[in-house]
N, C-alpha and C positions, 0 to 999 in steps of 0.2 A: 290669435295665438300661435300665427306663423306657422307650422307644421300641419297646423291640423286648422282649414280655414274653412270647410262647410259644414254644417249640421242638419240633422232631419228630425223633426218631431210630429211621432206617431200620433194622430188623432181623430183614426178612424172608430167605427163603432162595432161590436160583435152582434150587432141586431137586435132587436125587440129594444124594449125599454129600458132602459141603463138606470138603474134603480138610485143612484147619486143623484142622477139628472132628474130624475123625480121630484126626489127629495128639495133639491134644490129650485124646482119650478121652472127647470130653464128643456129645451128640447136637446140637450148634447152637453156633455158633462165638460167638453174644452169650453163650451159659454158660460160657465157659471162664474159668477165673482164675487173677486175676492180682496179686500183693501181697495174698492174702485176698479180694478182689472180683470179683464177676464183669466184665467189658467191658461189658454195659449197664449195669451198677452204677457204675462208675466212669464212666461219659460222661455220665451223669443228673446224678451228683455234680459234678460239671465244670461244668455247665449251671447248676447249683443254686446254684452259688458264684459262678458270674458275673453273679447277679441275676434270672436269666429263673424266674419261677415258675411259668406253667403248661407241663408239659410231657407230652408224648405221644410211645408207643412205637409202630410199625407192625410188627408180628409177627402170625403166625398159628399158632404153637409156643406150648404152656399152659404149659411153663417158665419161659420166656422171660417170657409173660405175668405170670404170678405173682411174678417177680423184679420186673416193672416197678411191678406195684402196689403192692410193698412199699416202692418209692419214693417213692409218691403219683403214678406217671403214669398217666395215660389212656392204654389201650391201645385200638389203632386195626387194624382188621382189613388184613394187607397183601395185595398186588392182585399179578399176573403180572407183576414185574418193579420195579426203584426209582422208575422214575419213575412210573410207575402208581401206584404206592403212594404216594407223594409227591404226585401230583395232588389225588387219592381225601381225603389227609389236609389238604392245604390247603384243598379245600371246605369239610372238617368243622371246622377250627380257625379257618380266617379267615387276615388278613395284616396286618402284617408276620409273617413267622414265619421264624426261624433252622431248618436241615436240616442233619443229620450223620448219621454211621451208626455202628453198634454196635459196629463193629471198631476206630473211632479211639480205641485204646487208651490214647494216650499225651495225649488232650485236659486241655489247662488253662484256666481260667476267664480268664487274663490275655491267652493267644488268642483267645478269643471276643470278650472287651470291647477287646481292640486291632482285630480283624476290625469289629466293627460301630461303631466310634468311625473308622475310615478308609474305610467303604462310603459313596459319593454317595449324598447323601440325593435327588439325580433322578433315581436309576438303579431299574429296576423287579426287577433282578434283579442282584444280586453274585455271585462266585464269588473265593474265597481259593484263590491259586497262589503254589507258593514257587520261586525260583530254584536250577538245580542245585547251584551253588557252595555256595549258603545249608545245601540239604540235604544236601549231601555234607559239607560243615564240620562239620555238627552229628550226624549219622551215618554215617562214611566208611564205604566197603564197602557199604551198603544198595543194592540194586536197585530200581529205580523205575522206570514208566514216564513218559518225557518228550516235551514236547511243542515242536518245533524251530520257532522265528520267528528273524526278524533281530536281536530286541533280547534273543537268547538262548533257553536250553532252562527249558520250565517243568513240574513236576510239581503236581500238584492235591491239595488239604488237605481233602477232603472235607466243607467250612464253605460253606455257601450260605446267601443272606440274599434272600428273595421280599417284598419290601416292598408291594408293590401285585398285584391280582388279576391283571393285565396279563402279570406275570410268571409267569404259567401258561399263555401262549403259548409261555413259550421251557422248561419244564417238556414240552409236546408236543415241540418240537424235540430235546429230550435223549432221549426216548422213540425218534425216528428214527433216533439215532444210538449208540443202547445197544451195538449189536452190533457198533459198530466203534471201540470205545470203547480198544482198543489198536491200532488202525490209526490215526494220524491224518491221515495223506493222505487217508483214504475221508469223514473228517469234514470236511476242508476243501474236499472236492472239490461237498459239497452247497451252496458259498458260491457257485460258479457258475467257468465257465472262467478268465477273466481271474486270480481271484484264486487258483485254483490254479495258475497260473503262477508267481505273485507267490511263492508256496511252496515251488515247485519250486525257483525261481531264488535262492531264503533270501533275497528283499525282504520278505516279509510278516512284518509286527508284530504282538505278540498283541493290543494294544490295536485295531488295524484289523480283525482276523479276529474277536473279539468285538463289535464295534461292527457289523460285517456280519452276523454272527450274530443278532445284536439287531434288524437291520432286517428280518430273513429271517421273523422270528415277530413284527414289530411291537411289538416293546419294550424300551425303555432296558436294555442290560445293561453293564456293568462289571468291572474286576477289580481286586482287591485284593491288591500283593504283601505276602508275610509274611516279617519278618522271624526269625520259629522256624521254623529247618528241619526240625524233628522233626514240625511239625504235619503234613508231606507225610510222614508214616509211620503206615500203620495196617497191619493183620493179614489181609493178603491173600494169604500163603502160609506154610509151616511155617518157611522163615525169617526170615520177618517176625516169628513169635513168638517166635523163639529171640530176636531181639535187643532187643523191648519187655520181653522177660522181664529180660533181663542189663541193660538200661539201668535197669528200677526193683529191682533186685537190691538 
């Protein structure tokens, strides 16, 4: 991809039994097979097809490590949580770096290419999101977590671009809000009382929220809207696995 030549795949575990891995009968979610390939192999393949040459996988599982190395990826140790794993990996890999997850089962090269091409060049960190209507048009009936703003409801697409080292400050903020990832109002509360009031009144736009979060960590943050609804579908629960199996059958 020229300007972005390295990518990180987060494939760590939150500890305990992963319900999706248990449902699929494997030890780690990244090892679930879909259309003859493990999830981590599918993600690495999509990244390579997008022209990203230097690939790394953050994991502490030996089997996932072996699968990553077979695909020519560097293995970095996973830390306690995805945000800390991302920070340590960025320190090792440098920037710019694209970040995604091993459970991004449907990831396609064209989504990656479109995201990088649309990401503002003056932003330290960019995140890909999709509008609810775009997601539901592509995957009717899928249940996702949506962030509700004045300009619509948005779902994360598990694709981030950290362009500069200043983007690490945004990763640190990510660590602070990780526990609230399923409770958007708690995340917005960190932006201050006035911002929370605007959010509660339905007057806060997504762009305003992202700009404010960037200011909190002294980094320029930006959002890219995905035209691909399936980009918001990861394998977060057993029903998601059923969906992606159906879509790839």
